[in-house]
N, C-alpha and C positions, 0 to 999 in steps of 0.2 A: 398188908392184905387189902384187896380191892373191895370197896363198897359195891353193892349190887342194887340197882334200881330197876323197877318195872314200870313201863308206860305203854299206852296203846300206840302212841306216835312219837317219834323223835324228829324234831325239826332243827336242822343245823344251819343257822344264819338268821339274822334279825333285820333284814331289809324289807322292802315292800312285799316281796314274794313270800318270804318266810313268815312274816307277821300275819299276812292275809291268810295263808294256809293254816297257821296255828289258830287264829281267831275262828275261822270257819269250821275247822275240825272240832275245836272245843265246843262250839255252839251246836255241833252235831252229836255231842255227848261223849267225846273222847277225852282221855287223860293225856295231856300233851306236855312233853318236855321241850322247851325252846332253849337251844344252846347258842351262846355267843362267846367267841374267844376274847372279845373286848371287855374291859371293865365297864365301859359305858355302852349300854344296849343300842344307843343311837349311832354309834361309830360304824358306819358302813357306807357303801357307794350311794345308796338312796339318799342319805343325808346331804350329800354334796351335789346332787343333781340340781342345776340351776334353772334350765330353760322351761320345762313344763311337761305336760302329759296330754296326749291326743284325746280329744273328747268330741262331743257332738257340736256341729256347726250348722248354722242355717243354710249355708251355701254348699255343704258337703254331702256326699253320698258314700255308701260302702264301696261302690265300684270305683269312685275317684280315689278314695283312700287306698284301696287295693292297688290301683295303677301306680300310685306314688311309691308304695312299699316295693313293688316289683321293679320299678325303674331304678330305685336306689340300690336294690339287691342284685342288680345286673342279671336278672332272670334265673338266679340260682336258688330262689326261694321255693319252699314247699307250698304249693298252691292251696292245699286244704287248710294249712295253718294260717295262711294269709287271709283266706276267706273267713275263717273263724274270728280272727282278731278284728277284721274290718266290719264284720256284722255284729259281733257280741261284745267287743271291747269298749267302744266309746260310751255306751249306755251305763257300763259299770262304774264309770267315774262319778256320775250323778247318784246312781242307786247305792253304791257301796261307800265311796270316799266322802261324798258330800252328805247324803241323807243319813247314812249309818255311822260313819266314823267322825264326821263333823269337820272335814277340811274346809277352810274358808278361802276360796280362790279370789284373786283380784277382780274388782268390778270396773266397768267403764263408766263414762260420764252419765249414761242413762240408767245405771243401776244393774245392768246385765253383767254376767261374767265376761270378763275381757278375754278376747282370743288373740293370740299373737301368731306370728309367722316365723318359720325357720326354713333352712335350706332344703331344697328339693320338695317342698310342699306346694300344692296347687292353690290352696286356700288357707285362710286364717282359721285354724281348728285347734289350737293348743291353749289349754287352760294353764294358768300359772299363778304363783303367789309372788308377784314382782320377779326378783331373780333368786328367790330362796324356796323354790317349789318343793324340792326334795326334803329340805329341812322341815317344812310345814307338814308334809305328808308323813314323814317318819315320826315326828313328835306326836301327831294325832294318833297314829297306829300304836305306838308304844303306850300312850295314855289309855287307849281302849283295851289293849291286851292286859295291862296291869289290873284292870277291873273285870276281866273275863274269867269266870269260874272254869276250872279245868286246865288252865295253863300254869305250869311251874317254870320259872325262869332261872337259868344257870349262866351267869356271866363269868368271865375269866376261866372258861372251860374250853380246852382245845381238843378237838377230835384227832386222835392219832391214826386210828384205822377203823374201818367198818368190820363188824363181826359177821361171819357167815358160818353155816353148818359145815361146809366142805373145807374151809381154810383153817378154822380155829378149833373145832371140836376134837376132843381126845378119843371120841368113839370112832373106831376105824370104819364102822358101817356107814357113817355119814358121807364118806368120800365117794360112795357109789350112788348117792342121791343127787338130785339137781340142786345147784347152788341157790341158797336163799339168804337174804340179809335178815339178821335177827337182833341187831343192835350195834353198839360201837364201844371201843376203848377210848375213854376221855380223860385227859390230864387236867386235874384241878390245880390251877396255879397257886391257890391260897393254901391248900393242904399239902401240895407237892406229891399227891398220890394219883394213881391211875385207877379210875373207877369203871365199872361195867354198867352200861345202860342197855337193858333189854327192851326191844320193841319189835313187833312183827312188821311194822312199816317205818321206813326212814326217808325223810325228805332232805335232799341236799339243796340248800339255798345260800351257798357260800360266796356268791358274787364272782368277780372276774380275776384277771391275770395281770393287771397293769403294772404291779410292782416287780414283775420280771424284767421290765425295761428301765433303762437309765432315766428316761423322762416320761412321766405319767401324770395324769390328772387324778388318779385313784389314791385312796388312803393307803397307808403302809401295810394294812392287813390283806390287801388283794394279791395273795401269793398263789392262787390256783389250787387251794387246798382240796376243794370238792372234786376237781378234775383228777387229781392224783389219787385220792382215796378210792374213787370209783374205778379208775384204771387198774389199780392194784388187785381188785377182785374180778377183773375181766369184763368190765362194762365198756361198751363201744363209745369212743369219742369221735365226734363228727365235725367236719369243717374247721379243724383247729388252725389252719393256715390263715383264716380271715380275722386279722386283728385290726380293729378300726382305730386310727389315730385322729384325735381331735385337732383341728387346725390351729386353735388359738388358746394356748396356755400362757399366762403372764410370764414374760422373760425378765427376771430381776434377781440380782444377787442376794437380796434380803428376803425374798418371798419364794416359798416352795410349793409347787403343785396347785397353783390357783387357776381354776378354769375361767376363761372369759367366754361367756355363753354365746352360742350361735344366734341367740335372739337379737343380739346387737346388730348382726348382719341382716337379720330378718327385718329390723327396724331402720335399716339404711346405712349402717357402718360399712366401710370399704377398706380393702387391703391395699397397701402400697409397699414398695421396697425401700431400701435405705436412701435411694436416689430421689424418692418422692413420686415414683411412677406407679400408677394404678394398673396392676398387671393381670387381673383375673379375666379380662376380656380376651386376652391372648390365649388363655388355656380353655376357657369355656365361653365362647362368644354369646350364647343365648342366656345362660343362667348366671354367668359372671360370678359374683361373690356368693350367690345362693346355689352354687353347684353342690353335688353330693360331697360328703366329707372327704372321701378318699381322693377325689380330684383336687379339692382345695389344698389338702395336706401335701400332695405331690407338687402342686404348683408352688407352694411356699418353699418346699424343700429345694426345688429347682432354682427359684429366685435367690435363695440363700447361697446356693452353689455359684450362680452367675455373678452375684455381687460380692461374694466373699464375706458374707455377713452371718452372724449367729442368730439372727432374728429378722422379722419384718414388722411393719407397723399396721395396726388396725385404727383407721381414722374414724373417730366417733364425733367429730366436730360438726358435721353437717346432716345429722339424722333429722328427718322431717317431723316437725310437730312433736318432738320427744324431749321431755325434761329428763336427762339421763340420771340426775341425782334422785329424782322421784321414781322413775321406772326401774332403775337398776341400782338400788341403794347399797347392796352388798358389794357389787363390783366397784362402785364409785368410792366407797369407804376404803376398801382394800388397796385400790390404786392411790387414793389420796394419802393413805398412811405410808405408801412407798414413794411419795413425792411426785405423783402424777395426777394432774387435774384433767380428767377425761372430757370435761366440757370445753377445754381449751387445747389439750395436747393429745396426740395419738398414743396408743398403747403398744409397747413392744411385745410381740407374741411369737411363739414357736410351737410347732406341732408336738404332740406327745401321745403315748399309748393311752387309749381311752376305754375301749369296749371290746369284749370278746364275742364275736359273732358266731363262733362255734361253741362246742361244749359237749356235755353228756347227752347222747342221743336218746330222745324220748318220743312217745307218741302224743296224741292230742289230749291225753289225760295225764301227761307228765310222767308216765311209767317208763322205766328203763327196761333193758332186756333181762335184768336180774330181778326175779320176784321179790317183792318187799321193798325195792329201792325206787324212789322217785327223785326227779331233779326239776327245779324251776328257777326262773330268773336268769341271770347272766351265766350261771354255771351250766345251764341246759342248752341244748340245741333243738329247738322246736322246728326250725326251718323258716321261721318268719323273716329273719334278716337276710338270708341268702349270703351273698358275698359282701354285703355292706349294709349297715343299719341305717334306716331312715330316722332322722332326729325325733326324739320324744316318743319313740315306740317302746323303749326299754321299760319305762315305768308302767306303761299300759300292759305289756307282755307279762311283767311280774305280777301285776294285779289280776289279770285274767287267769293265768295259770295257777296262781296261788289260790284263787277262789275255786277253780275247777278241781284241783287236787284235794283241797280241803273238803270238798263235797264228795269226791270219789273214794278217798281212803277209808271212811267208815265201813264201806261194803267189803273191804279187803282185810279187815282185822281178823286174825286168827290167834288162838292161844298157843304160845310156844310151850312145847312139852317140858315138864320139869326135868326129865332125864337129859334133855338136850342142854338146858341151862346149866345143869350140874357138870356136864362134860366140857364146858368152856372154862379154860384155866384162868386164874388171876394173871395180871400183867407181870411179866418177868423182868426185873431190873438187872442190868449188868453188874457183875461183881469183879473187881471193884468199879464203882462209878467214877469216871474221869470228868473233871470240870475243865472244859476247854476254854481257852482264852477267847473272850467275845470278839476280839479284833480279828482272829482267824475266821470266825464264823461270818463276821461282817464283810471280810475281804472276799470270801467265797461267794456271798450274795452279790457283791459289787462285780465280781467276775462274770456271774450269770447275767446281770443287768447290762453290762458293757457288751458282752457277746451278743445278746439279743438285740440291742440297739444298733450295733454296727453291722451285724451280719443277717439279721432277720427282721429288720425294721421297715420303714416306709417304702424303700426301694431295695429289692433283693436281687441277687444273682446266684447262680448255682455254685460258683467257687466259694462265695461267702458262706453259703449254707453248708457246704462240705466242711469248711473250717469250723463252723459253729457246732456241727455234730461231733467233730473230733474233740473240741474243747469241752463240750458238755459231757461227753463220754468219760473223759479224764476226771472231771469234777464229780461225776456221779459215783465213781468208785471211791473217791476220797470221802465224799459226804456220807455214803452208806457206811463206811468204816467208822467215821465220826459217830453216826447215829447209833450203831451197835455198841459202842464203848462208852458213850457220853451219859452223863446225868441228864435226865429228860428235862427239856426246857421248851418254851414256846419257840425260841429262835431256832433250835435244832429241828423241831417238827416242821416249821415253815421252810427252812433251808432244804430239807429232804423233799418236801412237796414242790418247791420252786424248781429244783433241777429236773425232776421228773416231768413236770408240766411243760417246762421250757423245751425239753427233748421231744415231747409229743408234738409241740407246735412246729419245731424245726423239721422233724421227720415228715409231717404233713406238707409243709412248705416245699420241701425238696421233691416230694412225690408228685406235686401238682405243677406241671410245666406251663400251665395256661394262666396268663395274667387276667385277672377278673376282680372287680371290686377292690377291696383292700389288700388283696394279694397281688403285688405287682412285681413281675420278674423282668429284669433287663435282658 
């Protein structure tokens, strides 16, 4: 029998956007349940963000920042959203992260906060904590949340599906009313039970989709869960074809998924092929190694094709006035442990799926088309990124919209009628429950990842996308049958979400015949 919980607000995800919204809502007087499928609350994309976050700069203006965001996004951005982040975003870094949460950013030799440069930025406007910015922000937010009255944390809890009046109620009259989210079915890994969390407002802050691809910078939990659960209740997904690939992930047989920050190129590192030729001027004569990520990723992909190599090199030996061991200690240590001294040797790198520029369609207050449902961070599509994300805007977007939604939700809280709650059935387990061989589940996930990498990756064409749709359609039927018969586990839930989100991405890619930003069609 399902346990039943009642909260004012349910926040799904514990990255910068989820934690910021939970803290803000709780301080506005709400009872908040913060859900993480991970055992460790800090395990999320935010934790692994290296480069930094856009903040105020002496030489910067909102108009200049806006211009850089629009240039990177190839004109596909939502202008009102870009105006909002350019004007209201940078100040929040000081007001919220520094003065309230207590994040300590790196200082320069004068004692001021150090500002670094990244690709496609006009000025040095990025605050950082050496090369572990996300880790520092995440730890500070978690520490603050743990002390915030009104937040109850649930780790190792995996959302299976959102609950709505029209989809889940046994009261036949509800099907004639407008759909509204009233909670979620959530699997508790520790008790092996599925519980019901009622809440008149739910925020999806589940992060991205990187683990749908064979090569990614994302942690293993980035399986598109929020996209799938929102889609299943009829929420609109926008710009799903725009998957940003980070140009530089460490290529090494003993190291998995380690990002080599764009800040290295911002500080002067340069790309070269296996023949030792510096090639970015050939693809982007003006910006060279600081071109937008989609251009750099495609250039690397082309050079790998031309030279018959599985990687290229990032030459860090001649960075001006930079002690790489001091400025990039995390990267230095990871490479050193892999046998690479980046002060003397170049780093082998390869592009990998990094950031979902699309997502659940929301307005400027994070609200979706379904009453009661909000989405923030990488799971949402505010329109800020357009066809390609400008470096270091992701943490800022998560912060800004986490704060905005946390302030907006208290005005939307309504009491869910007891009769409606009673009409929601407990979770029904299959009888008998089958325990599927984990190798079969892992192989299906590998099939999804290989299909997405080969057919819907950095460079696409329509024949490959048709093949991808056919393969994913076959997998969808098999996985759905798995799901209905299997004993519920995290792997089964993620596999179901993965194949649906992958299908959404491929359908959007096939429908859009125009190459723009990170969606490149041959």
